[in-house]
Short mmCIF file of the C-alpha atoms (twelve columns), coordinates in Angstrom:
data_MODEL
# 
_entry.id   MODEL 
# 
loop_
_atom_site.group_PDB 
_atom_site.id 
_atom_site.type_symbol 
_atom_site.label_atom_id 
_atom_site.label_alt_id 
_atom_site.label_comp_id 
_atom_site.label_asym_id 
_atom_site.label_seq_id 
_atom_site.Cartn_x 
_atom_site.Cartn_y 
_atom_site.Cartn_z 
_atom_site.pdbx_PDB_model_num 
ATOM 1  C CA . MET A 1  0.822  -4.355  9.721   1 
ATOM 2  C CA . ILE A 2  1.386  -6.225  6.713   1 
ATOM 3  C CA . LEU A 3  -0.317 -9.613  6.077   1 
ATOM 4  C CA . ASN A 4  1.230  -11.949 3.631   1 
ATOM 5  C CA . LEU A 5  -0.618 -15.467 3.789   1 
ATOM 6  C CA . PHE A 6  2.369  -16.777 1.754   1 
ATOM 7  C CA . LYS A 7  4.709  -16.370 4.926   1 
ATOM 8  C CA . GLU A 8  4.964  -19.277 7.287   1 
ATOM 9  C CA . ASN A 9  4.151  -17.088 10.207  1 
ATOM 10 C CA . GLY A 10 1.258  -15.170 8.467   1 
ATOM 11 C CA . SER A 11 2.233  -11.745 9.098   1 
ATOM 12 C CA . ARG A 12 5.100  -9.323  9.895   1 
ATOM 13 C CA . GLN A 13 4.981  -6.100  11.739  1 
ATOM 14 C CA . TYR A 14 6.987  -2.920  10.857  1 
ATOM 15 C CA . ASP A 15 7.822  -0.117  13.225  1 
ATOM 16 C CA . ILE A 16 7.418  3.382   11.502  1 
ATOM 17 C CA . SER A 17 10.069 5.602   12.597  1 
ATOM 18 C CA . GLY A 18 9.310  8.847   10.602  1 
ATOM 19 C CA . GLY A 19 6.524  10.661  8.997   1 
ATOM 20 C CA . VAL A 20 4.112  13.636  9.498   1 
ATOM 21 C CA . THR A 21 2.623  13.645  13.006  1 
ATOM 22 C CA . GLN A 22 -1.012 13.045  13.438  1 
ATOM 23 C CA . ASP A 23 -3.130 16.078  13.366  1 
ATOM 24 C CA . SER A 24 -0.305 18.329  11.929  1 
ATOM 25 C CA . VAL A 25 -1.278 21.642  10.178  1 
ATOM 26 C CA . LEU A 26 0.315  20.436  6.966   1 
ATOM 27 C CA . GLY A 27 -0.633 16.820  7.294   1 
ATOM 28 C CA . SER A 28 -3.431 16.801  4.888   1 
ATOM 29 C CA . LEU A 29 -1.624 18.850  2.197   1 
ATOM 30 C CA . LEU A 30 1.575  16.671  2.461   1 
ATOM 31 C CA . TRP A 31 -0.577 13.513  2.106   1 
ATOM 32 C CA . ASN A 32 -2.421 14.924  -0.894  1 
ATOM 33 C CA . PHE A 33 0.774  15.878  -2.583  1 
ATOM 34 C CA . VAL A 34 2.676  12.636  -1.773  1 
ATOM 35 C CA . TYR A 35 -0.181 10.116  -2.524  1 
ATOM 36 C CA . ASP A 36 -1.878 11.818  -5.474  1 
ATOM 37 C CA . ASP A 37 0.362  10.236  -8.067  1 
ATOM 38 C CA . LEU A 38 0.142  6.809   -6.377  1 
ATOM 39 C CA . LEU A 39 -3.592 6.821   -6.232  1 
ATOM 40 C CA . ARG A 40 -3.847 7.813   -10.039 1 
ATOM 41 C CA . GLN A 41 -1.667 4.933   -11.104 1 
ATOM 42 C CA . SER A 42 -3.258 2.447   -13.554 1 
ATOM 43 C CA . LEU A 43 -3.601 -0.908  -11.632 1 
ATOM 44 C CA . ALA A 44 -3.477 -4.480  -12.552 1 
ATOM 45 C CA . ALA A 45 -6.758 -6.118  -12.486 1 
ATOM 46 C CA . LYS A 46 -5.906 -7.927  -9.051  1 
ATOM 47 C CA . VAL A 47 -4.467 -4.827  -7.369  1 
ATOM 48 C CA . LYS A 48 -6.588 -2.378  -5.417  1 
ATOM 49 C CA . LEU A 49 -5.412 0.741   -3.353  1 
ATOM 50 C CA . VAL A 50 -7.639 1.593   -0.415  1 
ATOM 51 C CA . ALA A 51 -7.189 5.064   0.971   1 
ATOM 52 C CA . HIS A 52 -8.949 6.265   4.220   1 
ATOM 53 C CA . ALA A 53 -7.979 9.492   6.002   1 
ATOM 54 C CA . ASP A 54 -4.226 9.433   6.227   1 
ATOM 55 C CA . ASP A 55 -3.824 5.638   5.321   1 
ATOM 56 C CA . VAL A 56 -3.346 3.719   2.315   1 
ATOM 57 C CA . ALA A 57 -3.249 -0.058  1.850   1 
ATOM 58 C CA . MET A 58 -2.623 -2.078  -1.150  1 
ATOM 59 C CA . VAL A 59 -4.603 -5.380  -1.739  1 
ATOM 60 C CA . ILE A 60 -3.513 -7.942  -4.090  1 
ATOM 61 C CA . VAL A 61 -5.760 -11.169 -4.402  1 
ATOM 62 C CA . ALA A 62 -3.889 -14.097 -5.841  1 
ATOM 63 C CA . LYS A 63 -3.501 -17.810 -5.164  1 
ATOM 64 C CA . GLN A 64 0.175  -18.199 -5.630  1 
ATOM 65 C CA . LEU A 65 3.086  -15.800 -4.842  1 
ATOM 66 C CA . GLN A 66 4.222  -15.575 -8.394  1 
ATOM 67 C CA . GLU A 67 0.840  -14.435 -9.428  1 
ATOM 68 C CA . MET A 68 1.012  -11.694 -6.661  1 
ATOM 69 C CA . ASN A 69 4.557  -10.723 -7.769  1 
ATOM 70 C CA . LEU A 70 3.623  -10.527 -11.478 1 
ATOM 71 C CA . ALA A 71 0.471  -8.241  -10.521 1 
ATOM 72 C CA . PHE A 72 2.775  -5.919  -8.310  1 
ATOM 73 C CA . GLY A 73 5.270  -5.838  -11.154 1 
ATOM 74 C CA . ILE A 74 2.850  -4.790  -13.742 1 
ATOM 75 C CA . THR A 75 1.539  -2.038  -11.698 1 
ATOM 76 C CA . PHE A 76 4.544  -0.622  -10.281 1 
ATOM 77 C CA . GLY A 77 7.395  -2.266  -12.125 1 
# 
């Protein structure tokens, strides 16, 4: 689930239709291969990546939507 406090309804849920099945033999290897570059990125001061098990969350703390978009753009632009 993605929570964006700048949205009127507060959150939006997306269904995941693909990916590696839970507990697959290759799951850990594929996760390391795919996410290694992401987790090594230089991040803007207000951007944090939180990784646990086979999940990754990106957290951007901002008071205004423009500030959030700027931090995202600096990091991943």
